[in-house]
N, C-alpha and C positions, 0 to 999 in steps of 0.2 A: 292355366291350363286353358279355360274358353278362350282366354286373348292369344294364345299359340295358335288351336284351332281357328281361329278367326282370318288370323295372317294367314296360317298355311290356306285358307279356303279363299282369302281374295287376291293372294300370290300364283295360282292356278289359274286365275281367269283370264289372263293375258295368252294363256298357250291354246284357248279356246275360240271358238267362231262363238260371236256372239251373235244370234239372229236377237234384232231390235223389236221390242215390243210393238212399236210402230213405226214409221217411216217418219220422218225429219219431215222432207218435203212431200209436196203433193204431186200425185202421178197428173204428166201432160196429157191432151186433148180426152181427159175425159177418163183415160184408162185406173184398171188398179192395180195396183202391186202385188204385185206375187210372193215376191222376197225380199226384206230388206237385214241387211250385214253392214256392221260396224268394221270400218277399213283397220287395218294394225295400227297402234299408234304411230310408227316413223310413215305414215302415207300421203301423201297432197291432199288426200277426201278424207271426210267424214265418213259418208255410207253412200255402198253399192248396192244399186236397188233395179229391181227384175220386175217389167209388168206382163200383164197375163198374156199379153200380145209378143213378147219374146225381146222387146226392146231394153236393154241393160245400161243402165246412167248412173254416174257418180254424181255426189252432193258434196261440195264445199260451205261449208258453214260460213266461213270468213269475209265470202264476198255472197253468199246469199243465193249463191247459182245451181243447177242442176244441168249437167253436162251429161249427153247420150254418149257410149262408149260403143257400142254397135249393137246390131241388130238380129233375128231369128237362134237367140239362146234358152236352152232349156232349162239350165241351173249354174250355180257357179259354187265357187268355197273361197275363203278369204285364208291366204299363207299368212300362218301365225309364228312360223319358225323365224328367228332375227336373222338368220344368213343366207335365207331365200332370196335372190336377185328377184322374183316373182311376188307380186303381190297381191296375184290374182289366179287360177284359174276355173273355165268356165265350158259348159259344152254347146257346139252351136254347129247345126247341121250333122249333128249324131258324132262329130271328133271333137277331141278335147284340146281346148287351146291355153296357153298360160300370159299374162298381162304384165308387162311396165310400165310404172306412170312419170312422166316427167313434170319436175314440178315448175306453173308459171305462173308467176306473180301477177294477181288480179283477174285472170284468164282459166280457160277449163284447163286441166293438165293435157297433155299431149301422151296418148296411152297407145301402147307400143302391142299390137298381139301376135303369136305364132302358135303355128299349129303344131301341137308334139303328138298327137298320135289320133291316127285314124277309126274311125267304127270305135270309138270306145265301148265300153260293157259298162266301168265302172272306175272311179280314181279317188283317189283320197290323199290330204294333206297331212305334214306331219309335223307337230306343234312340239315333238321333245326335245331341246333343243343340245342335249347328249349326242345325237345320232346327226352324223353328214347327211343322213337320208332327207330331202326337204316332200318330195310329192310321191307316186306312187298311180300306176292304173292298169288295166285289165281291156287287152283288145275282145270282140265277142271273138275273133279270130281264136284265142288262147294265147297272144304274147302279152307277155308281164314284162315290165321296166320299173325302177325305181330312177329316181334323180339326186343328184345333190345340187347345189345350187348354181349350177353352171350344164354338167353334159349329164347323160345314163352312167349308171355308175352298177347297174344289174340288169342282166337280162333272162327271162327264160320264155322257152314255147309250150303249149301244151298244158297250160295252168287253168281251172277253170273256176277258182276263187283265191281271194286272198284274206289276209286278216293282217292290221297294223296295231305291233306289239308296242305302242306310244306309250301305255300305260305302265307296265314292269320293266319298259327297256332302261336299265343300268341301275335300276333298284336294288340295290344289295338284298340277297334274300329272297327275291321272289323269280318264281318258274321263269325260265327263259330270258333270263336278264340282260344277257349279250345278244340278244337278237329282236331283229326292229322290225321283222316281216317275216308271216309263212305263207306258204303258195300251196294249194290243195292240186295236187295232177289229175288227168284222166287217167291215174292208175289208183287212183285212191291214195297215193301218197303224200307225206307232207313232207318240205322242202323248209329248211331254215333259212333263215337268212340274218348275217352278222352286221352291225348295225352301222361300222366305221368303215370306211374305205383302203384297202391296202395294196400299193399298186394300181390306186385309180379304178381299182373294180373291189366288189362287196365278196367275200368269202359264205358260199352256201355249205349245209350239209343235211342230210337225208336220217329223215325220223323214224325208224324202223319199229317203233310200238306197235302199230298196227295199221288197217284198215281205215278211212273214215269219206263216210259217205257227204258231211258237207264239212266246210269248215269253222260253224256254228258248234258241231259234235267236237271236232277238236278244242275248242275253245273251252267247252263245258268238260270235257274229260279230263282236262290238265288244267284247270282251274285259273286259266287268263281271265284278266278283269278286262 
């Protein structure tokens, strides 16, 4: 039994953004690292590192190089979804970007970035490989978008907050196991979002069991992990 629990614990690690205890490389120009995240296994690099000045770097252990990706970054998340075309998402100048890298042997990888949401309030990566959704975000104006590995598959407006259902989605017997996300509207009502695209879009359903002051209240009352 102990062996089984250990295997299950280790198998779940690949779907979690691992914050490194220490950055592998030293920060350039005497700056300090703000955040260091291990890249996903099929990445061209080993770590992505953000310094206190907002400069984003990658580290390639095989050649021992630190490569600058971009500047003015406030935070980042590594995508662990195996189907995601993007390897990373980051906030720059208040806007949300995704990033794709091209492996170049013996050199810094080429990283292509694209803005996918302006004026972002909150964003998440989805590591649950049972769903087609790889990331979602909310703008400060109340626009909510969920993406698959190529395009937006769900959009909504007048949203105040949302919750990713990564832990329960696809788990038999778990609450709301067919829904990948929940959004809280300005009317204090919850909308449930199905986790698989049908005809290119995700299906939504209203939850009419009550009004909620926060998404955390909905989560607690409905025993969502």
